C-alpha positions as CSV (number, residue, x, y, z in Angstrom):
1,M,36.3,81.0,164.9
2,P,39.6,79.2,164.6
3,P,42.6,81.2,163.3
4,I,44.2,81.1,159.9
5,V,47.3,78.9,160.2
6,I,50.1,79.4,157.8
7,G,53.1,77.4,157.2
8,I,56.1,79.2,155.5
9,G,59.1,76.9,154.7
10,G,61.9,76.8,152.2
11,C,65.4,77.7,151.5
12,S,67.7,79.2,154.1
13,S,67.9,83.1,153.4
14,S,64.7,83.1,151.2
15,G,62.7,85.5,153.2
16,K,60.6,83.2,155.6
17,T,61.1,85.2,158.8
18,T,60.6,88.5,157.1
19,L,57.3,87.5,155.4
20,A,56.1,86.0,158.7
21,S,56.7,89.4,160.6
22,W,55.0,91.3,157.8
23,L,51.9,89.0,157.7
24,A,51.6,89.3,161.5
25,R,51.3,93.1,161.2
26,C,48.1,92.6,159.1
27,Y,46.3,91.0,161.9
28,K,44.9,92.0,165.3
29,K,46.1,89.0,167.4
30,P,48.8,87.2,165.6
31,V,51.2,84.5,166.8
32,V,54.5,83.9,164.9
33,I,56.2,80.7,165.7
34,S,59.7,80.7,164.3
35,L,61.4,77.2,164.3
36,D,64.8,79.0,164.9
37,K,63.7,79.1,168.5
38,F,63.5,75.4,168.8
39,Y,67.0,74.2,168.0
40,L,68.5,71.6,170.3
41,M,71.2,72.6,172.6
42,E,74.8,71.8,171.5
43,D,75.0,69.4,174.4
44,N,72.0,67.3,173.3
45,P,73.2,63.8,172.1
46,K,70.7,63.8,169.3
47,L,72.5,66.8,167.6
48,E,74.9,65.4,164.9
49,K,78.4,66.9,164.9
50,V,79.2,67.0,161.1
51,I,82.5,68.8,161.0
52,P,84.2,67.9,164.1
53,E,87.4,70.0,163.5
54,L,85.3,73.2,163.4
55,N,82.9,72.0,166.1
56,M,80.0,72.3,163.6
57,F,76.6,70.6,164.0
58,N,74.0,69.8,161.4
59,Y,71.3,72.4,162.1
60,D,69.7,71.8,158.7
61,H,68.1,68.5,159.5
62,I,64.9,67.7,161.4
63,S,66.9,66.0,164.2
64,A,68.4,69.4,165.1
65,F,64.9,70.5,166.4
66,D,62.7,69.8,169.4
67,V,59.8,68.6,167.3
68,R,57.6,68.0,170.4
69,A,58.0,71.6,171.7
70,I,57.2,72.8,168.1
71,V,54.0,70.9,167.9
72,R,53.0,71.8,171.4
73,A,53.6,75.5,170.7
74,V,51.4,75.4,167.6
75,K,48.6,73.6,169.3
76,D,48.7,76.1,172.2
77,A,48.7,79.0,169.9
78,I,45.7,77.6,167.9
79,R,43.7,77.0,171.1
80,K,44.1,80.5,172.4
81,E,41.0,82.6,172.2
82,S,41.0,85.7,170.0
83,I,44.0,84.7,168.1
84,D,43.3,85.2,164.4
85,L,46.6,84.2,162.7
86,V,49.3,81.7,163.4
87,V,52.4,81.7,161.2
88,V,54.8,78.8,161.6
89,E,58.0,79.5,159.7
90,G,61.3,77.5,159.3
91,I,63.3,75.2,157.1
92,V,61.7,72.0,158.5
93,V,58.1,73.2,158.9
94,F,56.8,70.8,156.3
95,E,58.9,67.8,157.6
96,I,56.7,67.5,160.7
97,P,53.8,65.3,159.7
98,S,51.6,66.1,162.8
99,L,51.6,69.9,161.8
100,Q,50.3,69.5,158.2
101,D,46.7,69.2,159.0
102,F,46.5,72.4,160.9
103,F,47.7,74.6,158.0
104,T,45.2,76.7,156.2
105,R,47.7,77.6,153.7
106,K,51.3,76.4,153.0
107,Y,54.0,78.5,151.2
108,F,57.5,77.1,150.1
109,L,59.9,79.7,149.2
110,K,62.4,78.5,146.5
111,L,65.9,80.0,145.7
112,D,68.4,79.1,142.9
113,S,71.9,77.9,144.1
114,E,73.7,81.1,143.0
115,E,71.3,83.5,144.7
116,F,71.3,81.2,147.8
117,K,75.1,81.4,148.0
118,R,75.0,85.2,147.5
119,R,72.5,85.8,150.3
120,R,73.9,83.4,152.7
121,K,77.4,85.1,152.5
122,L,75.6,88.2,153.6
123,R,74.2,86.7,156.8
124,V,75.7,86.8,160.2
125,Y,75.3,83.8,162.3
126,P,75.9,84.1,166.1
127,G,78.7,82.0,167.5
128,A,80.6,81.0,164.2
129,P,81.0,82.2,160.7
130,D,79.3,80.2,157.9
131,C,81.7,77.6,156.5
132,D,81.6,76.7,152.7
133,K,82.0,73.1,153.4
134,Y,79.0,73.1,155.6
135,V,76.8,75.1,153.3
136,E,77.7,72.8,150.3
137,N,77.6,69.5,152.2
138,F,74.5,70.2,154.5
139,V,72.6,73.4,153.9
140,W,72.0,73.2,150.1
141,P,71.4,69.3,150.1
142,G,69.1,69.8,153.1
143,Y,67.0,72.4,151.2
144,L,66.8,70.1,148.1
145,H,65.4,67.3,150.3
146,F,62.9,69.7,151.8
147,L,61.8,70.9,148.3
148,D,61.5,67.4,147.2
149,G,59.2,66.6,150.2
150,A,57.2,69.7,149.7
151,Q,56.4,68.9,146.0
152,N,54.4,65.9,147.3
153,Q,52.2,67.8,149.8
154,E,48.7,69.1,149.3
155,K,47.8,72.8,149.5
156,M,51.5,73.9,148.7
157,V,52.1,77.2,147.0
158,F,55.6,77.6,145.6
159,L,57.1,81.1,145.4
160,D,60.5,81.6,143.8
161,S,62.4,84.2,145.9
162,T,65.2,84.2,143.3
163,Y,62.9,86.2,141.1
164,L,60.1,87.6,143.3
165,T,60.8,90.4,145.8
166,L,59.7,90.2,149.4
167,E,57.0,92.8,148.5
168,Q,55.8,90.6,145.6
169,M,55.6,87.4,147.7
170,F,53.9,89.3,150.6
171,S,51.2,90.7,148.2
172,I,50.7,87.1,146.7
173,I,50.2,85.6,150.1
174,K,48.1,88.4,151.5
175,R,45.7,88.1,148.5
176,D,45.6,84.4,148.9
177,L,44.4,84.5,152.6
178,P,40.8,84.5,153.6
179,Q,39.6,88.0,153.7
180,E,37.3,88.1,156.7
181,S,40.0,87.9,159.2
182,H,42.4,90.8,158.2
């Protein structure tokens, strides 16, 4: 029997990674694919430097990811015997057309701008501190672009993490999944 394949996308700092790890604990043989592991290296010419004076790159755009490697990782996970759940999570998960038919379920985590800014300030990023100019000019507009694209996709469930706790979103997703596998 093929595994359940879940896509979790949405705003930065909305709970995607936490929900993916919680869901994985509910299954015997899960695979979690975090798109954060597929960023291009800084020396890759495809990576756009958007704030040269701060040596900052645009990591909130599909061009910052190794899309071929992501698709290959998802296909490999689905093909493995005995895997019962594959969770693919990241900000651009629904921007990759060749992945969309694999998803049994899709969840997009929304966040309003004030809560986003509050949560984003609490995060620590390796290498360099977050920069207000980057967040305002790239991260938030990138999220709005991803949200707009997600609204046109089939099988998409929207969860507003501004108002729902991680526990509430986890409960909603868990109830929504096919019961025979977990």
